[in-house]
C-alpha positions, 0 to 999 in steps of 0.5 A, a space after each residue: 442212750 444219747 443219739 449223738 456224741 459231740 466234743 465241746 470246749 471244756 469252758 462250756 461244760 459246767 454241770 447244770 448250766 444251760 449252753 448254746 451249742 456251737 453251729 456245727 453241733 447245732 446243725 447235727 442235733 437239729 438237722 441230721 439227728 432231728 432232735 427236739 426239746 427233751 432229746 439227749 446228747 452226750 458231750 465230751 471234754 476231751 480229757 476223759 469226762 462225759 456229760 449227758 445233756 438235755 436239749 432245751 430249745 431248738 430253733 433255726 438260729 440256735 440249739 440250747 441244752 442243759 448240761 448234766 453231771 460229769 462222769 468218767 468215759 472210756 479210760 485210756 489204755 495203759 499203753 500210751 502210743 505216740 505215733 511219729 509219722 512222716 509227713 504224707 499227702 493230706 488224704 493219707 495223713 488224714 486217714 492215719 489221724 482218723 484211725 489212729 484216733 479210733 485205735 487209741 493213739 494219745 499223741 500224733 507227732 508229724 515228722 519232717 524227713 528226707 523223703 517227706 512229700 509235704 512240707 511243714 509250710 503245708 501244715 498251716 492254720 487251716 490245715 491244722 484246724 481241719 486235722 483237729 476236726 478229723 480227730 474230734 470227729 473220730 473221737 465222737 464216732 469211736 466211743 472214746 473219751 480222750 482226744 489225742 494231742 497233735 503236735 506241730 511237725 518236727 525234724 526226726 532228730 529233734 523228735 528223737 531228742 525229745 522222747 522222755 526217759 524210759 519211753 520205748 522207741 520202735 521204728 518199723 523198717 523194711 530192711 529189718 527182718 529179724 526182730 518182729 515188733 511183737 517179739 521186741 516188745 516181749 523181749 523189752 518187757 523181760 529185759 525191764 523186769 516184766 513189771 506191768 508198771 514199766 515204762 514200756 507202756 510209753 511207746 513211740 513208734 516212728 513210721 516213715 513217709 512214702 518211700 520209708 526212712 533212709 539208711 542214715 535216718 534209721 542209723 540216727 534213730 538207732 544211735 538215739 536208742 530206737 529199736 528197728 522192727 519188722 511188721 512182716 515180709 510185705 511192704 506196706 504203705 506208710 499210713 497202713 504200717 502206722 496203724 498196723 504197728 499201733 494195733 500190734 503194740 497195743 495188743 502185745 503189751 495188753 497181752 503181756 500185762 494180763 499174762 495172755 498167751 501169745 
C-alpha cells in the first residue's frame, strides 16, 4: 500500500508521465515519510480518480515520480450534502470544514447572517487558500476521492434562492421540538414516493452561526421551502450542530434506501 495520499492538480496527472511534486508534497514525501527511489504514493485528482505513483528521484531540491494509471477511488455518497453554515470564528469554521470533508459533504456554502461573527471581508484570498488546504488535507487523510467545493460567502436569502429544484432544505433550529431531522427525512421520502432516486438525495443543511438564526431568518427559510428540524433537546455549538446534522442525514437516507430498520 502507498505510504501517503496527496491531492495534486489534475493538469499534472497524466498516466506514465514524470511529474515533479510540488514543494509541500515533496517535503512530506522526503522529510516526513522518508521515502526514497522506488517508494510509492497515491495521487488524487479530487474528482474521483486515484493514481499510484512511483518515486523516481529524491533530492533536497526536488522529488519526481512516475504517474500510474487512473483508477476510481472511493465513490461519492448518493446523498449529496450541501452544508450552508453561518460564518464562525476561523478556528471553529476550519474544524467544521475538516470534519465535514471527512463525513462526505460535497459542498460548503458560508452564510452571511444577522449574527455572523465573521465578516465577508475576512474571507479573503489568503483565508480561502488556507481553507482549501484544510479541505485537501482532510480528503487525503480520510480516504475519500472527491474534493468538496467551497463557495464564496452569500447571504441567507441569496443562498435560499439559489437552491436547485427538488433539493430538500433542512434548517436545524433550537425552537423546533416536534420535527426530528431523521423523521422529517423519512416523511419526505414517503411524500415523494419513496423512490431511491428521488431528489431527497440532494440535501441542503442550513446551520446558523454562534447564536443561531433569528426568528425572521427562520421565517424566510420556511417561505423558501426549508423545513425546520430539531437535533434533540440540547443546545449545540454551531460547528457541532453542522456535523450532527450531516451525519444524521447521511445515515437516515442511507437506511431508507437500503430498507434498514430505524
